[in-house]
N, C-alpha and C positions, 0 to 999 in steps of 0.2 A: 182043746187043741186048736190049731189054726182054722180059720173060717174057710170052708171049702167052697169054691166058686166054679161055675161052668166056663167053658170056652167063650160062651156068649157074654158072660159077665166080665170076662177079661177085656173083651172088645169095648164094653161100656166104660171100663176104667180108662182105656186109652182115649176114648171120645171125651170123657169128662175132664181128663187132664188138660186138654187143649181147648175145649169148647165150653167148659162150665156146665156141662150137662148133669142134671141130677140123676144119680145112678146108684143101685145097690152094689156096694163094693166092699172089699175087706176092711175090717174096722181098725187095723193097725198096720204099720210098716212090716212088722214080723209076719203077720198073716198074709200080706201081699207078696212078700218074698217067698213064703212057703207055697203060695198058690202059683208061683211061676212068673211073676212080673220081673222085668229087668230093673236095675237101679235107676236107669234114666226115666222109665215110665213112672216109677214111684216118686222121683223127685218132682216131675211135672205135676203129679197129682197132689203132692204135699203143698206145693205152692198155691193151689186153689182150694184145697179142702182141709189142710192142717192135720195130716195124719201124724200121730205121735211117733217120734223117731226111736229106733232101737239100734243095737250094734249090728254091723254088717254080718250077713250070713256067709259062711265059707262055701266055696264051690263044691259041687258033688264030687265023690271020689273018682268018678270017671271024667270030670271036667266038662260035663254036658251043659250046653246052653239051655235056658228055659224054653219049653215048647211054645211056639206061636199058637194063637187060637186057631181052631179048626175053621177055615173059611167056608167049609161046606155045610156047617151047622146053621140051620135057619132058626131064628127065634120063634118060639111058639106063640108069642104075643101078637104077631102080625095077623090082622084079619084078612079074609079073602078080598075085601075091597082094595087093600093095598096092592095086591098082585094084579088086580084088574086095572087099576090106574097106572101102575108101572108099565104094563103092556100097552096101554093107550099112549103113554109118552114115547115108548119105543116106536110105536106105529107112526106117530107124528113125525119123529125124526127120519124114519124111513121114507115116508111119503114126500118129505121135502128134498130128498136126494142124498142123505148122509152116506148111504152105502156106496155111492160113487167115488168117495174119497179113498176107498180100499184100505180101511184101517182095522180089519178084524183082528190082526195081531198087534195092534197098537191101541188097545182099549183097556182101561182100568175100570173095574166095577165100583159102584157107589159104596157097596159094602166094604170093599178093600180100603177105600179112601177113609171111610169112617173108622175102621178098625185100626189103621196105621197111618194117621195123618202126617206124622213126622217122617215118613218114608219118602214123601214126595215134595216137590215144589209145585204149587198150584197156581195156574195162570188163568186169569179171567179174560175171555176174548170178546166180551160185550162192550157196548158203548159206555161212555162216561155217564150219561144220563141214567142208565140202568145200574151201574156200579154205585152211584151216589145213593141209591135206595138201600142196597145191601150187597154183600158178597159172602163167599165161603171164607171162614176164618183163615187168616194168613195168606190169602190169595194176592198175587201180584198182577199188575196190569201188563198188557202187551207192550206198552211203551217202555216199562222198566226192563223187560226182557230184551227188547231190541237195543237198548242203551248199554246193557251190561250182560250179554249172553254168557260170558265166562262165569258169572256168579251162579249159574243154574246147571253146571256140569257135574256136580257132586252127587246128584241123585235124580231119579226120573222126574220129568215134568208132566203134569196132568193138566190139560186144557179143557175148560168148560165154557158153555154159553147157556142159553135158556133150556133147550131140549137136545142139542147135539149137532145141529147143522152148521152153524157159524163156527163153533169150536172145531168141528171136523175139518172144515176148510182151512182154519188156522193151522191145525196140525199138519195137514198135507202140504201147505205152503212152507212151513218150517222144515219138514223132512226134505222137501225139494231143494231147500237152501243149505242142506248139509247137517241139520240138527237131528241126530239119530235118536236121542233119548227122550223123545216127546210122545205123548199119548193123549187120546181123547177120553173124556169121562163118559162112560156108558150109562145104561139104565135110565135115560131121560135127563142126563146132565144135571143142571142146577135144580130143576123141578123134581127130578128123581131123587136128588139129595135131600131136599126139604120134605118130600113125601116120605122118604125112608126114616129120617130123623124124627119127624112128628109121629110116625107110627110107633117109634120106640118111646114116645112120651117126652121128647125134647121140645120145650115150649119155644125157645128162641135159638134155632139152629144156625142162623146167619149173624153177621156183624155189620154195623155201619162202617164207613171209611175210617172213623176214629177208634174202631175196635169195640164199640158198645154192642152187646148182644141184642138181637132184634128178631121179631117174627114177621117183619115186612119183606116182601120180595116183588121184584118186577117180573111179570109173566109175559111180556111182549104183547099178547092178545088177551082179550077178555075170556075167550074160550079156554085158554090154558090155565086161567085162574082156578078153574074147577079141579085141577090136578095137582095143586101146589101142596096139599096136605092140610090136615085138620088144624085150625087155629091160626093159619097163616093169613096175614093182611096183605092184600094184593093191589098192585097198580099196574098200568099197562099203557102202551102208546095210544094216543088219540087217533092216529092214522097208521096202523100197523102195516098196511099195504105199501105205503111209501117207504117205510123202514125195511120191509122185505126186499123191495126193488133196489134200494141202496146197498143192502148187504150183498145181494146177488151181483151187482156191478163190481163191488169191491173184490168179491171172490173170483169173478171172471178175470179181473185185472191181475190179481195175485197169481192165478194159475194159468195165465195165458201161455199157450204153447205146450202145456203138460198133457191136456186132453181136450177133445172137441165135443165132449158129451153135453155141454151146457146148452139149454134152450130157454125160451121165454117163460116156460111154465114152472121152472124150478123155483122153490121158495126159500125161505130162511127164517130161522128162529133159534 
């Protein structure tokens, strides 16, 4: 009969379809359809892994849509060290002042982004120097968003930076300008993403600007390099303090008049 897979393996199929991740997945299109994948997900996967095609499966007698993976299921493979590092990343973002952007209801988890990457437009709020090292697959720049915001209205936008502070400031700025469907990437943002993917066994979770998969990542500071995930090759600014100060000036300028909570001790990453 069809190969039975868990909700977590379904998430891996979605990830593999767009990121080239090696994953244990159904061995044929028929098995994938039986396991609950949508035709769109299967087509994406076939393009990268060459699943043998079969005739389309008729809808169920009740016309039900395939169930989405249970987002509350945690993969048993993740070690305790993963959760410890994830909490450290969240703590860094909080210590920098990310909570002041008031985005509790405007946050997408790393797990949700990995499970359903095509559900979102992804926006990279970092500097060009950082983006040249690597980015999340299919991520757009802030400049492309500002030039053609109408192209991003068909689905939610998820904004990320290194750990969540600069990205949070970007989301708050966009909301203040009237863009309602924007969210920040939680769980440590980019480094939370690489930490999560590498914990699943994905060797190259990011891509170069030309789309080439890579395990390289810009971590802003050398300290954060320790939290990027196993096997990640890291680089960082020679003078992160200067970059922190520049980022804070830009955030203060962008949010001028919205709130007076900024002070000289706020950081950025």
